[in-house]
N, C-alpha and C positions, 0 to 999 in steps of 0.2 A: 760347167760352162755360166749357169745362171749368176753364180756368186760374182765371177768376172762382170758382168754386164750389169749386175747390181751395183758393183762398184762405179762404172762407169756412169750410170744413171746418176750416182750421188755427187760425184766429180761434175758431171753436167750442171746438177742444182747449184753447187757450191760456185762454180764459175758465174751461172746467172746472177747470183747474189753480189760476188765481187764486182761485176760490171754494173749493177745496179746503184752499188755503195759509190763508186767511183764517180758515176755520173748523176750522184744524187737525186734518183728518181724512184717513184714508186713503183715494186713491180708485183705485178698480179701472177696469177698461175698460168694465163699465156706466157709471159717472159721466162717463168722460171722452168716451166716444164714441156716449153716447144721443142726441145731436140728430143724429149722422151715420146711426146705424141707423134713426132714425124719419124721413128725409127721403127719398124715392127719387131727387131729383137728386143729394144728395150721396152716397150710394150708388153711384150709377151713375159719378160723376166719379172717385171713389175707385179703383173698378173699370177704369175707363179709364187713369188715370192709372198705375195698378200695372201693368196691361197693356202698355201704352207705356214704362215705365220698366224693365220687364223685358227687353223686347223690345231698346231702344237700349244698356243696359249690356250684353247679350250681343253685340251688333254691335260695341259698342267695344270690349270685351276680347278677343271672337273666340274661336275654338274652342280656343285652347290652355289658357284657363280656364273653359271650359263646367262641367267637374264642381265647381268651387270654386263657381261662379254657383248652379249648381242647389242646391249644398249651403246657401247660403245663404238661398235663397227657400223653401226647405224649411224652415229653422230659423224665417224671419219668418212663413210659414202656419203652424207648429206653435203658435207662441204667440197668433197670432190666433184659432185654433181653439179653444183651450184657455182664452181669455180671460185671458193673461197679458202682453199687450204692453205695459201700463204696469209691470208689476214686472220686464220683461227689458231694458228699454229707457229712455234717455232722453228719452220724448216730448216733453218741453219745447224739444229742439232740434231739432223738425221743421221750422220754419219756415227755419232757418238751412240744413239740409240741402236742403229742397225749393228755395229761394232759390239756392244753390250749383248744384245740378241744372239748376234751367232757366234759369239765367243771368239 
């Protein structure tokens, strides 16, 4: 079930990005993630995917890269807390990343 909801989340993000391109206006985190924030199921799915992804990446890369992984997590969490994910990342590439990660 989570995988299907994550796909819906990515579709929501892509839709917001398309709307922003059509209207030629800047999109902030509130614009791009508003549908996810408003939906409890989507929020929970994103939380579960983040938790599972961080665990899997940690297991895959192992103890040798633990500090590096933690630094990356902290940076992403900083941007999320500051509402700067859209300005600091290429959100439009999320589907490709998730597809490669999930197989």
